[in-house]
Backbone bond lengths (Angstrom), bond angles and torsions (degrees), N, CA, C in turn:
res aa  C-N    CA-C-N  psi(-1)  N-CA   C-N-CA  omega(-1)  CA-C   N-CA-C  phi
1 M - - - 1.400 - - 1.545 111.19 -
2 N 1.363 114.05 137.08 1.496 118.10 -177.77 1.422 107.19 -68.83
3 R 1.337 114.61 159.21 1.495 118.18 -177.47 1.577 108.52 -68.75
4 L 1.336 115.63 135.67 1.448 123.41 -169.06 1.594 106.99 -81.42
5 S 1.310 117.66 141.34 1.398 123.82 172.08 1.483 113.28 -67.19
6 P 1.350 118.92 166.94 1.437 114.72 173.22 1.544 117.19 -60.35
7 L 1.309 119.25 -33.55 1.337 124.45 172.51 1.438 111.09 -60.28
8 Q 1.257 119.62 -54.57 1.548 121.46 -179.32 1.449 113.71 -64.20
9 M 1.300 119.15 -29.91 1.503 121.73 173.23 1.526 111.75 -63.87
10 A 1.426 115.33 -49.07 1.385 121.50 177.65 1.551 112.39 -57.75
11 L 1.308 116.96 -45.56 1.408 129.40 -179.85 1.650 108.10 -55.62
12 F 1.364 107.15 -51.15 1.562 114.28 -179.03 1.574 109.54 -62.99
13 R 1.339 121.70 -38.72 1.413 118.92 -177.13 1.544 108.48 -75.03
14 V 1.341 121.22 -36.52 1.402 122.99 179.97 1.565 110.36 -67.30
15 A 1.251 117.24 -48.52 1.464 125.39 179.55 1.574 109.40 -62.16
16 G 1.248 116.25 -35.15 1.427 117.65 -177.61 1.520 114.42 -74.63
17 T 1.454 111.36 -28.13 1.535 118.69 177.10 1.504 103.44 -72.72
18 L 1.338 121.48 -41.23 1.487 123.35 177.86 1.442 113.93 -55.52
19 T 1.354 113.05 -49.02 1.559 117.46 -171.17 1.446 104.55 -77.53
20 S 1.130 125.58 -26.45 1.504 122.73 -170.45 1.615 114.81 -90.51
21 A 1.340 108.89 -18.48 1.354 118.73 -179.84 1.545 117.71 -58.64
22 T 1.457 112.13 -35.69 1.439 116.50 179.88 1.463 118.96 -93.38
23 G 1.417 117.28 2.53 1.321 125.38 173.40 1.647 111.15 78.18
24 R 1.265 113.86 179.19 1.543 119.14 -176.27 1.539 105.93 -64.79
25 G 1.275 112.19 129.96 1.534 117.22 171.28 1.503 107.43 101.35
26 G 1.252 116.15 -16.58 1.469 117.92 -177.50 1.547 116.08 -103.12
27 R 1.404 109.82 3.46 1.433 114.87 -177.94 1.583 117.48 -69.88
28 G 1.210 120.44 144.17 1.448 129.35 -174.34 1.429 115.50 -88.87
29 L 1.287 113.02 169.33 1.572 120.79 178.58 1.596 108.20 -129.71
30 L 1.253 121.06 115.60 1.429 124.08 178.41 1.508 106.54 -99.51
31 V 1.247 114.08 127.40 1.518 120.71 -176.91 1.519 106.42 -118.75
32 L 1.406 116.07 123.90 1.396 118.53 179.28 1.493 108.28 -94.42
33 I 1.422 113.39 149.57 1.470 117.68 177.94 1.563 109.17 -122.37
34 Y 1.241 118.26 122.62 1.432 128.24 174.66 1.601 108.03 -114.05
35 H 1.248 118.37 165.37 1.383 127.12 169.96 1.458 112.56 -121.66
36 R 1.333 118.25 -59.44 1.459 125.64 -178.65 1.541 112.22 -129.50
37 V 1.337 116.17 158.52 1.496 116.29 171.22 1.506 100.69 -135.51
38 L 1.334 114.95 112.55 1.505 120.37 -177.56 1.560 114.73 -78.36
39 E 1.228 113.85 139.92 1.442 119.48 178.95 1.637 108.24 -79.66
40 T 1.190 114.73 -35.26 1.554 120.35 177.46 1.461 110.63 -128.30
41 P 1.360 116.93 154.24 1.466 117.48 178.92 1.533 118.38 -59.02
42 D 1.286 122.46 145.69 1.430 120.24 176.77 1.613 102.87 -135.11
43 P 1.266 117.60 114.85 1.568 127.19 -177.98 1.384 110.39 -55.92
44 L 1.463 122.76 -25.12 1.375 121.37 -177.61 1.468 111.18 -98.17
45 R 1.326 122.53 1.70 1.386 123.89 173.74 1.510 113.62 -124.91
46 S 1.264 114.51 55.75 1.491 121.49 -166.12 1.529 106.74 -69.96
47 R 1.448 122.73 -16.40 1.438 116.17 -177.14 1.468 107.50 -101.29
48 T 1.400 121.14 10.81 1.367 125.79 177.41 1.479 108.32 -93.70
49 V 1.355 120.96 129.31 1.472 124.32 -173.63 1.454 110.58 -74.27
50 Q 1.407 116.35 138.66 1.431 118.60 -178.89 1.526 112.37 -98.73
51 A 1.304 118.59 163.46 1.466 122.63 -171.59 1.528 114.00 -52.07
52 P 1.332 120.68 -49.30 1.508 117.53 175.44 1.402 117.52 -60.82
53 V 1.357 117.96 -40.86 1.538 120.81 176.65 1.482 106.77 -66.05
54 F 1.312 120.73 -39.77 1.483 116.45 179.42 1.441 118.05 -66.55
55 A 1.374 114.47 -35.23 1.388 121.14 174.62 1.480 111.73 -60.00
56 A 1.306 112.74 -45.00 1.585 118.95 175.99 1.581 110.06 -60.29
57 Q 1.291 120.30 -41.55 1.331 122.34 -177.29 1.526 112.48 -65.48
58 M 1.358 115.48 -41.91 1.378 124.51 176.65 1.549 109.73 -67.47
59 D 1.335 119.52 -34.45 1.462 116.65 174.94 1.573 112.13 -59.89
60 L 1.331 111.99 -46.27 1.451 120.65 -177.79 1.559 107.00 -65.42
61 V 1.287 118.37 -48.31 1.473 119.22 -179.31 1.568 111.59 -58.69
62 A 1.333 116.30 -43.26 1.480 118.60 -174.19 1.549 108.71 -73.59
63 S 1.257 119.50 -25.87 1.502 120.48 178.23 1.445 117.43 -88.42
64 C 1.377 117.40 -22.51 1.451 121.47 -171.50 1.678 112.70 -112.83
65 F 1.279 114.76 -11.31 1.534 122.46 -172.33 1.440 111.11 -133.21
66 N 1.336 116.46 149.56 1.407 123.51 171.52 1.617 105.23 -90.21
67 V 1.388 113.20 97.98 1.415 125.95 -177.73 1.510 109.06 -76.42
68 L 1.236 121.65 124.66 1.569 128.67 -177.23 1.486 109.65 -121.32
69 P 1.334 122.12 142.49 1.384 125.20 159.86 1.629 108.53 -49.72
70 L 1.314 117.79 141.13 1.503 118.30 -169.18 1.527 107.50 -67.12
71 S 1.365 121.19 -37.30 1.439 115.65 -178.47 1.536 114.50 -67.41
72 E 1.174 113.36 -35.80 1.589 120.66 168.52 1.386 115.08 -57.26
73 A 1.449 113.42 -53.82 1.348 119.52 178.90 1.532 117.75 -55.09
74 L 1.399 114.98 -40.48 1.385 119.32 176.84 1.515 116.81 -73.15
75 A 1.315 117.26 -27.77 1.479 123.63 170.28 1.468 107.64 -69.77
76 R 1.159 122.88 -44.45 1.505 123.79 179.88 1.463 111.15 -71.85
77 L 1.375 124.37 -32.41 1.430 121.49 166.53 1.462 115.79 -55.25
78 E 1.288 121.50 -45.83 1.412 130.56 177.32 1.517 108.43 -63.62
79 A 1.269 119.94 -38.18 1.422 127.99 -177.14 1.413 118.71 -82.77
80 R 1.422 118.11 -4.39 1.348 128.99 -173.71 1.447 114.28 53.29
81 S 1.406 116.98 41.71 1.465 122.87 -174.75 1.540 109.87 -126.92
82 L 1.452 117.26 24.71 1.400 117.45 -176.43 1.557 103.77 -72.84
83 P 1.298 115.05 151.00 1.419 121.25 172.03 1.560 107.85 -80.00
84 P 1.340 118.73 163.68 1.505 116.80 172.84 1.633 106.91 -66.38
85 R 1.363 104.92 154.94 1.443 116.92 -179.55 1.567 114.58 53.95
86 A 1.303 115.60 47.81 1.587 122.66 -176.61 1.546 104.88 -75.66
87 L 1.244 111.57 136.29 1.519 119.50 178.28 1.476 109.89 -147.35
88 S 1.392 119.13 144.77 1.399 125.73 170.49 1.509 111.51 -131.36
89 V 1.348 118.64 145.78 1.422 125.99 -179.70 1.506 113.70 -104.92
90 T 1.214 121.84 124.83 1.564 129.46 174.42 1.324 116.63 -121.98
91 F 1.400 116.75 156.92 1.450 124.19 174.47 1.546 104.40 -136.77
92 D 1.401 109.90 140.95 1.516 115.72 178.58 1.517 112.48 -108.90
93 D 1.367 118.62 147.48 1.440 128.27 166.46 1.517 110.84 102.32
94 G 1.239 122.00 -52.96 1.549 119.91 -176.90 1.489 115.90 115.34
95 Y 1.329 118.37 35.15 1.570 118.56 -176.42 1.562 106.95 -73.67
96 A 1.279 112.51 144.41 1.430 117.08 174.29 1.502 120.26 -56.42
97 D 1.368 115.43 -34.18 1.469 119.03 -177.92 1.702 108.54 -73.03
98 N 1.258 115.31 -2.14 1.534 114.43 166.61 1.515 110.01 -67.78
99 L 1.315 116.53 -36.93 1.457 121.40 174.42 1.441 113.21 -84.46
100 T 1.337 123.70 -46.22 1.436 122.74 -177.98 1.446 124.11 -74.07
101 V 1.422 112.53 -29.68 1.312 121.31 -175.10 1.625 113.17 -111.74
102 A 1.327 117.15 -54.06 1.418 127.37 -169.65 1.584 103.35 -71.15
103 A 1.444 114.33 -51.43 1.609 112.18 -165.47 1.513 112.52 -62.04
104 P 1.427 119.14 -42.20 1.484 112.40 174.25 1.508 115.38 -59.26
105 I 1.185 123.02 -36.36 1.484 125.24 178.06 1.542 109.80 -61.31
106 M 1.376 115.46 -45.00 1.465 117.81 -175.58 1.603 108.68 -77.47
107 C 1.211 115.55 -32.87 1.472 119.77 176.97 1.528 114.53 -63.56
108 E 1.389 113.53 -37.34 1.512 117.23 -176.16 1.517 105.89 -70.56
109 R 1.342 114.14 -26.39 1.681 115.43 -176.07 1.464 110.05 -101.61
110 G 1.356 120.58 -0.30 1.394 122.43 -175.84 1.523 118.43 69.05
111 V 1.226 109.35 35.90 1.481 115.05 -176.32 1.623 107.16 -99.60
112 P 1.280 122.04 117.72 1.333 125.88 174.34 1.570 117.11 -73.19
113 A 1.323 123.52 156.26 1.339 121.03 -177.04 1.595 113.24 -148.09
114 T 1.276 119.25 163.28 1.428 122.44 168.59 1.474 109.76 -129.26
115 V 1.349 115.43 133.68 1.422 123.94 179.90 1.528 112.73 -117.52
116 F 1.491 112.72 115.96 1.412 120.81 -179.24 1.484 109.71 -86.55
117 V 1.311 119.47 121.18 1.494 122.36 -168.43 1.524 110.21 -108.01
118 A 1.322 120.41 124.90 1.389 122.71 168.39 1.503 111.70 -86.32
119 T 1.345 116.86 103.90 1.480 124.07 -154.69 1.625 107.79 -67.14
120 G 1.316 115.97 -33.67 1.516 119.31 -174.31 1.587 114.89 -61.99
121 Y 1.285 115.58 -10.06 1.442 116.55 -178.64 1.640 110.60 -110.84
122 L 1.099 113.47 11.79 1.530 118.99 -177.22 1.641 102.67 -76.77
123 D 1.398 110.69 151.32 1.488 113.82 170.91 1.595 114.84 67.54
124 G 1.324 117.28 42.49 1.357 121.20 174.33 1.493 118.45 103.72
125 G 1.422 118.42 5.64 1.433 125.32 -179.39 1.543 107.56 -80.84
126 F 1.310 111.51 175.35 1.502 118.84 174.72 1.442 107.38 -155.22
127 M 1.413 114.98 151.69 1.419 128.57 177.45 1.489 110.20 -90.14
128 F 1.388 111.27 144.09 1.464 118.76 -178.97 1.433 116.59 -50.52
129 N 1.446 116.68 -45.56 1.440 120.64 -179.12 1.625 109.71 -57.48
130 D 1.139 113.43 -39.25 1.589 119.26 175.90 1.518 113.11 -62.88
131 V 1.298 117.77 -41.54 1.391 123.86 173.88 1.522 111.47 -59.76
132 I 1.402 115.88 -44.19 1.415 118.22 173.34 1.531 112.44 -56.63
133 T 1.237 110.41 -55.60 1.480 115.39 -177.79 1.582 116.23 -50.53
134 E 1.333 117.42 -41.62 1.415 123.65 -178.66 1.545 106.35 -75.90
135 A 1.287 124.89 -30.00 1.321 125.06 173.68 1.448 116.64 -66.98
136 I 1.291 117.35 -46.13 1.431 120.82 176.37 1.502 111.50 -73.39
137 R 1.308 117.82 -28.04 1.610 118.26 175.56 1.533 108.44 -59.45
138 N 1.385 115.32 -42.31 1.508 121.92 -164.91 1.582 105.79 -93.09
139 A 1.305 120.99 -10.96 1.454 119.69 -166.74 1.600 105.14 -73.98
140 P 1.312 112.39 164.40 1.483 120.49 173.54 1.523 108.01 -74.50
141 S 1.371 118.06 -175.12 1.418 118.90 -171.59 1.449 113.98 -73.71
142 G 1.354 118.83 0.50 1.578 125.35 172.73 1.477 108.45 -150.75
143 L 1.310 112.36 154.21 1.446 117.82 -179.84 1.617 106.80 -146.84
144 D 1.264 114.81 122.97 1.508 117.66 -177.78 1.515 109.85 -96.81
145 L 1.342 112.97 110.37 1.569 118.54 177.65 1.503 103.69 -118.01
146 S 1.225 125.02 28.70 1.335 125.96 179.76 1.581 115.37 -61.34
147 D 1.341 112.43 -39.40 1.585 119.61 174.26 1.439 112.48 -60.61
148 L 1.314 117.77 -21.56 1.462 125.87 179.60 1.573 113.32 -91.75
149 N 1.341 110.45 -0.64 1.458 118.17 -171.77 1.512 114.21 60.27
150 L 1.325 110.01 39.37 1.554 116.25 -178.35 1.538 108.95 -127.38
151 G 1.336 111.69 8.02 1.564 116.67 170.77 1.528 114.08 81.47
152 V 1.313 117.29 -172.71 1.361 126.55 172.12 1.543 110.27 -109.99
153 L 1.313 112.76 124.88 1.502 116.68 -172.77 1.622 110.18 -103.71
154 A 1.360 109.23 125.73 1.473 113.62 173.90 1.538 103.65 -99.31
155 L 1.468 106.69 128.14 1.508 118.64 -167.83 1.556 110.48 -122.34
156 G 1.291 120.17 50.71 1.404 125.12 -165.65 1.480 116.30 -76.56
157 D 1.355 110.35 -22.58 1.598 117.39 -175.36 1.509 105.66 -157.35
158 D 1.385 108.81 168.89 1.520 114.72 -179.61 1.584 113.63 -53.29
159 L 1.294 117.40 -36.59 1.406 124.12 -174.07 1.649 105.22 -63.20
160 A 1.279 115.61 -45.15 1.414 123.01 -173.93 1.545 104.70 -72.14
161 R 1.294 121.41 -34.50 1.498 121.85 -175.70 1.468 105.20 -72.88
162 R 1.432 122.43 -39.22 1.425 121.95 -178.79 1.480 110.08 -64.83
163 A 1.387 116.29 -38.77 1.375 118.65 -179.93 1.572 114.23 -68.94
164 A 1.206 112.37 -28.90 1.482 121.56 173.81 1.539 112.72 -65.96
165 I 1.338 109.57 -50.21 1.536 116.94 177.51 1.512 109.44 -54.50
166 A 1.357 113.70 -50.59 1.513 120.24 -172.60 1.600 109.02 -60.42
167 R 1.282 111.85 -43.17 1.552 119.70 -178.60 1.536 109.20 -68.04
168 L 1.230 123.36 -49.94 1.473 127.22 173.84 1.498 112.93 -54.11
169 V 1.346 116.90 -49.60 1.457 120.31 -175.50 1.538 109.16 -65.52
170 G 1.319 114.38 -40.00 1.430 121.16 -178.85 1.544 113.84 -68.33
171 E 1.379 112.91 -32.42 1.582 111.07 175.64 1.499 112.62 -85.83
172 I 1.302 120.30 -23.29 1.387 121.06 -178.70 1.515 115.79 -90.13
173 K 1.376 120.88 -24.02 1.391 129.18 -170.55 1.532 111.21 -51.95
174 Y 1.459 120.82 -48.33 1.282 123.28 -169.05 1.556 113.27 -94.25
175 R 1.236 118.61 19.12 1.491 128.29 169.76 1.520 110.43 -85.74
176 P 1.364 114.42 152.64 1.536 118.74 172.98 1.481 113.80 -44.70
177 A 1.328 119.74 146.58 1.387 124.77 -175.97 1.548 112.27 -54.47
178 A 1.264 117.69 -44.55 1.404 123.98 -179.70 1.443 111.71 -63.70
179 E 1.314 123.84 -47.79 1.393 128.65 173.75 1.508 114.07 -60.21
180 R 1.331 112.51 -46.29 1.568 117.28 175.20 1.390 110.49 -57.68
181 R 1.302 126.07 -46.72 1.431 123.34 177.02 1.552 118.88 -64.97
182 S 1.383 114.23 -41.00 1.414 123.24 173.59 1.483 112.34 -57.19
183 L 1.348 117.91 -54.15 1.527 118.31 175.67 1.433 115.52 -58.61
184 A 1.394 118.12 -40.55 1.477 117.70 179.69 1.506 107.35 -61.61
185 M 1.438 120.45 -46.79 1.419 117.88 -171.22 1.588 108.52 -73.36
186 E 1.279 120.11 -29.73 1.417 122.02 168.56 1.499 114.68 -50.79
187 I 1.400 111.57 -56.81 1.397 119.76 175.06 1.658 117.46 -52.57
188 L 1.362 106.73 -43.94 1.453 110.68 177.26 1.495 111.42 -61.76
189 G 1.364 121.96 -41.86 1.413 123.69 -177.85 1.507 109.13 -66.45
190 R 1.263 119.79 -38.09 1.479 120.77 176.06 1.434 117.61 -60.15
191 A 1.314 112.50 -33.43 1.571 124.11 -179.51 1.464 106.62 -80.08
192 G 1.337 122.19 -13.00 1.474 122.11 -173.79 1.475 114.60 64.49
193 A 1.403 116.45 37.36 1.428 119.38 -171.95 1.613 108.51 -110.74
194 P 1.263 116.10 149.17 1.597 116.87 172.28 1.480 111.22 -78.30
195 P 1.286 118.36 153.94 1.507 116.43 178.98 1.509 111.30 -68.35
196 P 1.287 121.09 159.19 1.465 122.26 177.39 1.495 112.03 -60.87
197 R 1.328 121.48 147.67 1.444 122.35 178.28 1.498 108.04 -129.88
198 H 1.275 112.74 149.63 1.565 120.96 175.75 1.464 115.89 58.68
199 L 1.254 118.85 20.62 1.515 119.47 178.83 1.418 112.14 -74.24
200 M 1.392 111.94 -42.85 1.467 112.97 -172.44 1.582 111.69 -97.62
201 M 1.290 119.08 161.46 1.465 117.80 177.79 1.537 115.55 -68.80
202 T 1.327 109.82 154.15 1.488 113.46 164.10 1.484 111.61 -86.70
203 S 1.306 113.91 174.78 1.484 116.21 176.75 1.505 111.62 -65.40
204 A 1.247 117.26 -35.44 1.464 123.46 178.46 1.506 108.30 -60.29
205 Q 1.415 115.39 -44.05 1.460 112.93 -177.88 1.587 116.52 -78.87
206 V 1.323 110.70 -15.38 1.537 108.39 167.46 1.506 110.77 -74.73
207 R 1.293 123.11 -33.85 1.457 122.68 170.33 1.491 113.83 -65.17
208 E 1.305 116.45 -37.83 1.461 115.55 176.59 1.478 114.00 -68.47
209 L 1.344 115.41 -34.26 1.566 118.58 176.30 1.522 107.55 -64.70
210 R 1.367 117.97 -45.02 1.379 117.06 175.79 1.513 118.07 -55.84
211 D 1.362 110.57 -43.18 1.452 118.52 -175.54 1.529 108.20 -71.14
212 A 1.228 119.62 -22.29 1.488 121.99 171.26 1.514 115.41 -79.62
213 G 1.313 116.57 3.30 1.515 122.06 171.25 1.555 108.54 99.50
214 V 1.261 120.72 9.69 1.516 118.92 -175.77 1.671 99.65 -90.80
215 E 1.414 110.51 136.11 1.494 116.05 173.90 1.510 109.93 -78.86
216 I 1.262 118.59 141.80 1.556 126.85 -175.30 1.492 101.82 -114.04
217 G 1.468 105.49 127.23 1.605 112.22 172.20 1.529 109.97 -125.26
218 A 1.361 117.62 174.19 1.409 123.07 -173.28 1.469 106.94 -94.97
219 H 1.353 118.42 147.81 1.398 128.37 -178.84 1.507 114.87 -138.04
220 T 1.350 117.78 29.14 1.431 127.39 -166.95 1.433 114.31 70.50
221 A 1.321 119.80 173.65 1.446 120.30 178.15 1.520 108.20 -92.67
222 T 1.290 126.73 -42.86 1.498 135.89 -165.91 1.580 111.73 -106.48
223 H 1.275 111.94 -3.99 1.571 116.85 -172.43 1.602 112.54 43.17
224 P 1.435 108.95 57.06 1.387 114.44 175.85 1.574 113.63 -79.95
225 I 1.203 122.43 171.83 1.518 132.01 164.78 1.517 98.69 -85.53
226 L 1.320 112.27 106.62 1.579 113.59 -177.24 1.378 120.49 -61.67
227 T 1.415 115.18 -28.51 1.516 120.90 -179.84 1.656 104.88 -70.22
228 R 1.146 118.88 -18.80 1.594 116.07 -173.58 1.546 103.87 -98.35
229 L 1.353 121.52 10.07 1.433 119.36 169.83 1.479 117.07 -111.25
230 E 1.313 119.04 152.73 1.447 119.72 173.29 1.486 109.99 -57.66
231 P 1.378 121.10 150.11 1.466 113.88 179.94 1.496 122.21 -54.50
232 A 1.447 110.11 -38.17 1.456 111.70 -177.26 1.571 107.86 -71.12
233 E 1.348 120.01 -28.87 1.591 116.10 179.76 1.441 106.82 -71.96
234 A 1.351 123.15 -35.85 1.408 127.31 178.80 1.422 114.90 -57.74
235 R 1.330 112.83 -48.90 1.574 125.03 -177.65 1.521 103.50 -63.96
236 D 1.395 124.52 -45.55 1.338 124.91 -170.41 1.594 109.27 -72.79
237 D 1.320 116.94 -29.28 1.485 125.24 -176.23 1.616 102.03 -70.91
238 I 1.321 115.48 -49.21 1.476 120.55 -178.11 1.523 111.14 -65.34
239 A 1.349 118.18 -48.19 1.514 120.96 173.57 1.462 119.25 -59.77
240 H 1.348 112.21 -34.72 1.542 115.69 179.78 1.549 111.14 -68.45
241 S 1.296 115.90 -41.07 1.542 119.30 -177.52 1.634 103.71 -60.31
242 R 1.299 116.27 -46.12 1.421 115.47 -172.93 1.605 112.10 -69.65
243 Q 1.473 115.74 -33.55 1.361 117.48 173.86 1.489 116.63 -65.38
244 V 1.373 113.45 -36.20 1.547 118.11 178.20 1.526 110.05 -65.59
245 L 1.248 115.70 -45.00 1.544 122.11 -178.30 1.532 108.48 -66.31
246 E 1.293 121.25 -48.38 1.468 121.27 178.51 1.484 112.42 -58.92
247 S 1.357 119.86 -38.49 1.466 121.52 -179.99 1.493 105.86 -73.08
248 L 1.248 121.48 -39.75 1.508 123.83 178.78 1.516 112.41 -62.85
249 L 1.297 118.95 -41.23 1.444 122.85 -168.64 1.632 111.55 -102.61
250 G 1.347 110.13 -16.92 1.471 107.83 -172.35 1.539 117.53 62.27
251 D 1.220 114.87 19.52 1.507 126.33 177.82 1.476 111.89 -122.09
252 P 1.362 119.16 148.92 1.596 117.15 169.34 1.464 108.26 -68.21
253 V 1.343 115.91 147.37 1.448 125.89 177.48 1.551 104.31 -112.85
254 R 1.357 111.38 116.86 1.597 115.11 -171.15 1.498 110.63 -111.20
255 L 1.285 116.80 -14.44 1.559 116.49 -170.38 1.612 107.40 -113.71
256 F 1.305 116.10 150.08 1.496 122.92 -176.24 1.470 105.57 -139.85
257 A 1.326 117.70 146.44 1.459 129.21 172.66 1.473 112.46 -123.23
258 Y 1.336 118.57 117.86 1.538 118.84 175.97 1.564 115.45 -63.95
259 P 1.233 118.91 127.28 1.420 124.19 179.97 1.565 107.01 -57.08
260 N 1.326 117.46 136.21 1.383 123.99 -174.45 1.569 112.15 68.83
261 G 1.320 110.76 -55.61 1.460 117.58 165.42 1.663 117.38 81.73
262 R 1.218 113.95 13.62 1.504 114.75 178.99 1.534 113.05 -87.03
263 P 1.319 118.24 113.74 1.469 119.31 -172.68 1.577 108.86 -56.33
264 G 1.239 112.53 141.28 1.462 119.40 174.98 1.532 118.07 79.49
265 E 1.395 113.10 -20.19 1.488 122.62 -178.40 1.534 108.42 -111.70
266 D 1.222 123.19 -46.45 1.452 124.69 -179.52 1.439 114.78 -98.47
267 Y 1.315 116.51 -28.82 1.499 124.17 173.56 1.487 108.00 -146.56
268 D 1.427 117.33 156.47 1.408 119.90 -179.58 1.508 106.50 -137.21
269 V 1.317 117.75 -168.80 1.371 130.18 -163.61 1.588 104.37 -61.06
270 R 1.294 114.37 -33.98 1.430 121.57 -175.65 1.612 110.52 -65.30
271 H 1.264 113.93 -36.94 1.470 117.66 -179.37 1.551 113.06 -78.94
272 V 1.307 114.79 -29.45 1.457 125.78 171.01 1.562 107.65 -56.34
273 R 1.266 110.10 -49.74 1.504 117.81 -177.51 1.573 110.49 -68.41
274 M 1.413 116.69 -40.08 1.535 116.60 173.01 1.478 112.70 -58.60
275 V 1.242 121.23 -45.01 1.445 125.78 -174.88 1.545 110.08 -65.40
276 R 1.237 111.76 -38.80 1.533 115.14 176.42 1.515 110.23 -67.36
277 E 1.397 116.23 -45.69 1.456 122.07 -173.91 1.562 109.94 -67.53
278 L 1.332 116.03 -27.61 1.492 117.77 175.94 1.533 118.12 -77.18
279 G 1.376 113.28 -4.92 1.482 116.83 174.49 1.460 112.17 99.86
280 F 1.335 124.51 5.79 1.329 119.56 172.22 1.583 111.70 -66.74
281 T 1.320 119.56 151.00 1.427 119.76 172.72 1.499 120.07 -92.05
282 A 1.343 115.34 -9.92 1.487 121.22 -177.14 1.577 109.35 -168.69
283 A 1.306 115.76 155.91 1.433 118.73 177.03 1.632 107.06 -145.69
284 L 1.207 111.52 150.21 1.384 119.59 -174.11 1.689 111.55 -117.14
285 S 1.440 109.68 141.19 1.436 116.99 -178.92 1.566 107.95 -106.23
286 T 1.271 113.72 -161.63 1.522 120.61 164.98 1.493 108.75 -126.40
287 A 1.333 116.09 15.84 1.524 118.60 168.84 1.621 105.89 -55.77
288 W 1.321 115.95 145.92 1.443 115.27 -169.05 1.451 112.33 -100.72
289 G 1.285 114.34 136.15 1.571 118.46 176.46 1.619 109.89 133.72
290 A 1.150 116.56 -166.85 1.485 119.48 -177.35 1.549 114.69 -109.03
291 A 1.305 121.41 157.06 1.365 120.72 175.85 1.584 112.07 -94.23
292 H 1.248 117.01 141.17 1.322 123.35 179.74 1.682 113.18 -130.23
293 L 1.231 115.63 172.94 1.413 116.88 -178.67 1.490 111.10 -60.33
294 G 1.359 114.72 125.71 1.471 120.60 -176.78 1.548 108.92 105.16
295 S 1.392 120.40 -13.38 1.356 119.84 175.90 1.526 114.18 -63.40
296 D 1.277 119.40 151.82 1.457 119.10 -179.59 1.517 106.52 -74.21
297 L 1.277 121.05 126.19 1.341 128.73 -178.80 1.540 109.33 -68.58
298 F 1.347 122.18 -18.28 1.342 128.10 179.45 1.484 114.50 -100.04
299 Q 1.372 116.17 12.90 1.461 123.16 174.67 1.631 108.35 -150.25
300 I 1.224 115.25 45.80 1.455 119.08 173.80 1.401 115.17 -60.42
301 P 1.462 117.37 128.94 1.368 118.69 -174.37 1.651 106.90 -83.01
302 R 1.334 110.50 169.55 1.476 118.16 174.47 1.522 115.07 -145.47
303 V 1.302 120.99 167.67 1.340 127.32 -178.74 1.575 111.55 -129.11
304 A 1.358 113.29 123.49 1.536 118.58 -177.45 1.562 105.89 -91.72
305 P 1.296 114.89 118.22 1.467 124.63 179.88 1.519 116.75 -87.79
306 W 1.395 118.86 68.84 1.391 124.40 -176.48 1.512 109.19 -92.80
307 D 1.268 118.48 65.40 1.485 121.13 -170.82 1.552 108.26 -128.19
308 P 1.291 116.43 121.06 1.486 121.51 -178.89 1.562 115.55 -72.40
309 T 1.295 113.46 -18.30 1.597 113.38 176.01 1.511 110.49 -122.12
310 S 1.416 108.48 159.61 1.503 114.57 -176.06 1.536 106.56 -68.88
311 A 1.340 119.98 -33.79 1.412 118.19 178.20 1.530 119.89 -57.15
312 R 1.385 107.79 -43.03 1.488 115.06 -177.91 1.599 107.28 -75.17
313 F 1.270 117.06 -33.34 1.525 124.40 178.70 1.557 102.94 -63.76
314 A 1.274 118.64 -46.12 1.466 116.13 -172.49 1.586 108.97 -71.90
315 A 1.293 111.94 -34.42 1.601 115.12 -179.42 1.535 107.52 -68.55
316 R 1.320 115.29 -29.98 1.610 114.28 -178.60 1.472 107.78 -76.29
317 L 1.411 118.67 -36.26 1.447 117.22 175.94 1.516 117.69 -59.95
318 V 1.366 109.53 -42.37 1.535 114.59 -178.10 1.535 107.10 -67.93
319 R 1.345 115.22 -47.01 1.416 115.07 178.10 1.528 115.57 -59.49
320 G 1.319 113.24 -45.57 1.487 116.05 177.64 1.493 114.02 -56.15
321 Y 1.421 114.21 -43.15 1.432 122.24 -174.73 1.570 107.68 -63.73
322 A 1.274 118.09 -35.87 1.420 119.48 -173.69 1.582 113.54 -80.51
323 Q 1.374 117.77 -14.07 1.327 124.50 -169.78 1.630 105.77 -95.18
324 R 1.283 116.41 125.30 1.465 115.56 173.04 1.615 98.28 -98.84
325 S 1.487 108.02 135.20 1.278 117.51 -176.14 1.596 107.39 -74.91
326 A 1.397 112.72 134.16 1.433 119.59 -179.43 1.585 111.94 -105.46
327 A 1.353 114.30 -15.01 1.448 116.05 -167.39 1.511 111.71 -88.20
328 V 1.256 122.97 113.02 1.436 132.65 -176.74 1.433 112.66 -122.45
329 A 1.407 115.89 158.58 1.417 118.68 -179.66 1.528 110.44 -88.74
330 G 1.200 119.68 -10.44 1.469 128.27 173.22 1.378 111.95 165.35
331 D 1.345 119.41 -171.44 1.386 123.26 -175.49 1.608 112.96 -71.00
332 K 1.268 123.92 152.21 1.413 122.68 -178.89 1.527 110.83 -49.43
333 V 1.329 118.61 140.77 1.465 119.06 173.64 1.480 111.98 -115.58
């Protein structure tokens, strides 16, 4: 191990105190959630981690935590055999830069990861939020969407464009999938922009990622808000993503991540039951905090590390590790 910086040494001591305080069997698991790692800066994706920042984060994680493959970490959580400072790294959606940018950084540092793939966007597909981003990137200084009940957008600078993207994504996200896509494509057309290209992985890239040692999990086919679907539709969307991945990889797919992932808002106890009945062994939410002995394996919390500096990233890890997630979709089923 390289010599630790003062910041890493402080984190190591604090994290050690947190994990040893509960004694053997009471240790927690911190799961990080990423979506993309950008090779170059993007002024419209200011909350998306860039490669140099991600590399620094992985350096700190590798030197101060015991990083485990997620499936192993969850099994050891149940068996009360987690090491101190246990941590796992995950990615949602299935962006190509998980393979081309993030994977080499993690491989160099010996950091395992799990990528949850929304299978409906493989091989040339694109997600509605990326369509919105490219529309606003290419739009003129103003865009009138009042006939769509989305107002008139003033887009004078990058700050205004980021605010417009956030508002549009927030307003469209919870609509039915067909309407969501239709609105996004309408806005793209009005902006005179081409659709995003090569953002999501191809089927071959998913296999390449698996072959590089990255665990693959399911993330539905169309990335819907599950609570906005009829139960049969939700079950089919979850099951289809798993079937596609198992056919593609020739391996069983045992892990699942709920799209958007907020308990009670984006999924509820019905979907927890579906995932269990479909034969998954665990599922991940976006409830904030760490998992501990007794946590529902089908509602594992995660922490999103959107921090531009190592000091803030380290503080988030310590705070996340110390917090037991209390947000659940319902009682265990």
